[in-house]
C-alpha positions in Angstrom: 16.0 41.7 -45.6 19.2 40.9 -43.6 20.5 37.4 -43.0 19.5 37.8 -39.3 15.9 38.4 -40.2 15.9 35.6 -42.7 17.1 33.3 -40.0 14.3 34.4 -37.6 11.8 33.8 -40.5 13.1 30.3 -40.9 13.0 29.7 -37.2 9.4 30.9 -37.0 8.4 28.5 -39.8 10.4 25.6 -38.3 9.0 26.2 -34.8 5.4 26.2 -36.1 6.1 23.0 -38.1 7.7 21.3 -35.1 4.7 22.0 -32.9 2.3 20.6 -35.5 4.4 17.4 -35.7 4.7 17.2 -31.9 0.9 17.2 -31.6 0.4 14.7 -34.4 3.3 12.2 -34.0 3.7 10.8 -30.4 7.2 9.5 -31.3 8.5 13.0 -32.1 6.9 14.3 -28.8 8.7 11.6 -26.8 12.0 12.2 -28.5 12.0 16.0 -28.1 9.9 16.6 -25.0 9.9 13.4 -23.1 7.1 13.2 -20.5 6.6 17.0 -20.5 3.1 18.1 -21.3 3.2 19.6 -24.8 0.2 21.8 -24.3 1.6 23.5 -21.3 5.0 24.1 -23.0 3.3 25.4 -26.1 1.4 28.0 -24.1 4.7 29.8 -23.5 6.8 28.6 -26.5 4.4 29.6 -29.3 4.2 33.3 -28.4 7.8 33.6 -27.2 9.5 31.5 -29.8 7.3 31.2 -32.9 5.5 34.5 -32.8 8.5 36.4 -31.5 10.7 35.0 -34.3 8.1 36.0 -36.9 8.0 39.5 -35.5 11.8 39.6 -35.5 11.8 38.6 -39.2 9.4 41.5 -39.8 11.9 43.9 -38.3 10.9 44.2 -34.7 14.2 44.3 -32.8 12.7 43.8 -29.4 11.1 40.6 -30.6 14.5 39.3 -31.7 15.8 39.9 -28.2 12.8 38.1 -26.7 13.0 35.1 -29.0 16.7 34.8 -28.4 16.5 35.1 -24.6 13.6 32.5 -24.5 15.5 30.1 -26.8 18.6 30.2 -24.5 16.5 29.8 -21.4 14.6 26.8 -22.9 17.9 25.3 -23.9 19.3 25.5 -20.4 16.1 24.1 -19.0 15.9 21.1 -21.3 19.5 20.3 -20.8 18.8 20.0 -17.0 15.6 18.1 -17.7 17.3 15.6 -20.0 20.2 15.1 -17.7 18.0 14.4 -14.7 15.4 12.3 -16.4 17.4 10.8 -19.4 14.5 12.0 -21.6 14.3 14.4 -24.6 17.8 14.0 -25.7 17.0 14.9 -29.3 15.2 18.1 -28.0 18.5 19.1 -26.4 20.4 18.9 -29.7 17.7 20.9 -31.5 17.6 23.6 -28.9 21.4 23.9 -28.8 21.4 24.5 -32.5 18.5 27.0 -32.2 20.3 28.9 -29.4 23.5 29.3 -31.5 21.5 30.4 -34.5 19.4 32.8 -32.5 22.4 34.5 -30.9 24.2 34.9 -34.2 21.1 36.2 -35.9 20.4 38.6 -33.0 23.9 40.0 -33.5 23.2 40.6 -37.2 19.9 42.2 -36.4 21.2 44.6 -33.7 24.8 45.2 -35.0 24.6 44.3 -38.6 27.6 41.9 -38.1 28.9 39.3 -35.7 31.4 40.8 -33.3 34.2 38.2 -33.8 36.7 40.6 -32.3 35.3 39.7 -28.9 37.1 36.4 -29.2 40.5 38.2 -28.9 39.6 40.7 -26.2 40.5 40.9 -22.6 43.0 38.2 -21.4 43.1 36.8 -25.0 43.9 40.2 -26.7 46.8 39.9 -29.2 50.0 40.9 -27.5 53.6 39.9 -28.2 55.6 38.1 -25.5 58.3 39.9 -23.5 61.3 39.6 -25.9 63.7 39.7 -22.9 62.0 36.8 -21.2 64.5 34.3 -22.6 63.9 30.9 -24.3 63.5 29.0 -21.0 60.6 31.2 -20.0 58.9 30.9 -23.3 59.3 27.1 -23.3 58.0 26.8 -19.8 55.1 29.1 -20.6 54.2 27.0 -23.7 54.4 23.8 -21.7 52.0 25.2 -19.1 49.6 26.2 -21.8 49.7 22.7 -23.3 48.9 21.1 -20.0 46.0 23.5 -19.3 44.4 23.7 -22.7 44.8 20.0 -23.6 43.5 19.1 -20.2 40.4 21.2 -20.7 39.7 20.8 -24.5 40.9 17.2 -24.9 40.1 15.9 -21.4 37.4 17.6 -19.4 35.1 18.8 -22.1 35.1 15.6 -24.2 34.4 13.5 -21.1 31.5 15.7 -20.2 30.1 15.5 -23.7 30.5 11.7 -23.9 28.7 11.4 -20.5 25.9 13.6 -21.7 25.6 11.5 -24.9 25.0 8.4 -22.8 22.8 10.2 -20.3 20.6 11.7 -23.0 20.3 8.3 -24.7 22.0 9.6 -27.9 24.7 7.0 -27.9 23.9 4.3 -30.5 24.8 0.7 -29.7 27.9 -0.3 -31.5 29.2 -3.8 -32.2 32.3 -4.8 -30.3 34.7 -5.0 -33.3 33.7 -1.5 -34.3 34.4 -0.2 -30.8 37.8 -1.8 -30.8 38.7 -0.4 -34.2 37.5 3.0 -33.1 39.6 2.9 -29.9 42.8 1.7 -31.6 42.5 4.2 -34.5 41.8 7.0 -32.0 44.9 6.1 -29.9 47.2 6.0 -33.0 45.8 9.3 -34.4 46.0 11.0 -31.0 49.7 10.1 -30.6 50.6 11.3 -34.1 48.5 14.5 -33.7 50.0 15.2 -30.3 53.5 14.8 -31.7 52.7 17.4 -34.3 51.3 19.7 -31.7 54.3 19.4 -29.4 56.7 19.9 -32.3 54.8 23.0 -33.5 54.7 24.5 -30.0 58.4 23.8 -29.4 59.3 25.5 -32.7 57.3 28.5 -31.9 58.6 29.0 -28.4 62.3 28.4 -29.3 62.5 30.2 -32.6 59.7 32.8 -32.3 60.6 34.2 -28.9 57.0 33.8 -27.6 54.3 31.3 -27.0 51.1 30.0 -28.8 48.9 32.0 -26.4 47.5 35.2 -28.0 48.5 37.3 -25.0 52.1 36.2 -25.4 52.6 35.8 -29.1 56.0 35.2 -30.8 58.1 38.2 -31.7 59.4 36.6 -34.9 57.4 35.1 -37.7 58.1 31.4 -37.4 58.3 29.4 -40.6 60.5 26.5 -39.4 59.7 22.9 -38.5 56.0 22.0 -39.2 55.4 25.6 -40.3 57.4 25.0 -43.4 54.8 22.6 -44.6 51.5 24.1 -43.3 50.6 27.5 -41.9 48.6 26.3 -38.9 50.0 23.0 -37.7 48.9 23.6 -34.1 45.3 24.1 -35.1 45.5 21.1 -37.4 46.9 19.0 -34.6 44.3 20.2 -32.1 41.4 19.4 -34.4 42.8 16.0 -35.2 43.4 15.4 -31.5 39.7 16.2 -30.8 38.5 13.8 -33.4 40.9 11.1 -32.1 39.5 11.6 -28.6 36.0 11.1 -30.0 37.2 7.8 -31.6 38.8 6.8 -28.3 35.5 7.4 -26.4 33.4 6.0 -29.3 31.5 9.3 -29.1 30.0 10.8 -32.2 29.1 14.0 -30.2 32.8 14.5 -29.3 33.8 14.2 -33.0 31.1 16.8 -33.9 32.5 19.0 -31.0 36.0 18.8 -32.6 34.7 19.6 -36.1 32.6 22.4 -34.8 35.7 23.8 -33.1 37.5 23.7 -36.5 34.7 25.8 -38.1 34.9 28.4 -35.3 38.7 28.5 -35.5 38.8 28.8 -39.3 35.9 31.3 -39.6 36.6 33.5 -36.5 40.0 33.0 -35.0 42.1 32.5 -38.1 41.1 35.7 -40.0 41.9 37.7 -36.8 45.2 36.0 -36.3 46.3 36.3 -39.9 45.3 40.0 -40.0 47.5 40.6 -37.0 50.4 38.7 -38.5 50.1 40.7 -41.7 50.0 43.9 -39.8 53.1 43.0 -37.8 55.2 41.3 -40.4 53.9 42.8 -43.7 55.4 41.4 -46.9 57.2 38.7 -45.0 53.9 37.1 -43.9 52.3 37.7 -47.3 55.1 35.9 -49.1 54.9 33.1 -46.6 51.1 32.8 -46.9 51.5 32.7 -50.7 53.9 29.7 -50.5 52.4 27.6 -47.7 48.8 26.5 -47.5 46.6 27.0 -44.5 45.3 23.5 -43.9 46.7 21.0 -46.3 50.4 20.3 -45.7 52.7 20.3 -48.7 54.9 17.3 -48.9 57.7 17.0 -49.8 58.5 20.5 -48.5 59.1 22.7 -51.6 62.6 23.9 -52.1 61.4 27.5 -52.2 60.2 27.3 -48.6 61.1 30.4 -46.6 64.0 30.5 -44.2 63.7 29.2 -40.7 62.7 32.4 -39.0 62.0 36.0 -40.1 63.1 39.0 -38.3 61.0 40.8 -35.7 58.0 42.9 -36.9 58.2 46.5 -37.8 57.6 48.9 -34.9 
């Protein structure tokens, strides 16, 4: 049985167990459903979630589609319900996890794999920057990307998540000294991580003849600056920035958001990016990857570190 079907089997068992607990423990009912009538919800959820998941585990593909669509719809509905009423915050977290799991399992059931290549399709398809654009154009493009992406991923999204954490009553009360320590630590880490991110972006745009954006990638393999010590300094900086913002906001959900992003980047984006680099730069990239680690910086920088920049890729 495939991993997708195993997931739906676990979801069916978990869903059935959850409904049993809901009807026997009022505290669980309140935490996950709020003031919703459990019997009315169960009339639809048991056949469309529990039974459909069981049928999906048995190999019925249509049931996998039904279970996934229902899970996503329920997740959207309970997010709205919790936001409006401030109830059922725990139910939101459970359903978000169930939605992610169901979508991934459905991909495995229907396709036999997870189509990670979609992440780098359309506007984000891997393309090199115009080599004739000049350093000024690449630097300005990189600066614009930093403003947009940092504004969204380190500003707008964390603020929305932190507000939801409070609205859904998932923010634990913290003593004043702990909040102060969290804010100060977050501020210091954010400054340091941002400096690393800016230094990495500047190195890429000035020495790589391109930008960090997949649709305008560098024309040269950059191994200068922070790239001499670690292969993915911008990703390392971004994840650390996200955690720092979570500390600034004293929000555990923002910290989880940043760590979840690191998993997505490491498991989906990084393999695609490194496959592209190996295709374009061949042995140069393989030698670089053999010397410099992916996540853990080497310090001091080894004397055998590669030269500052490597010639353009083979055509």
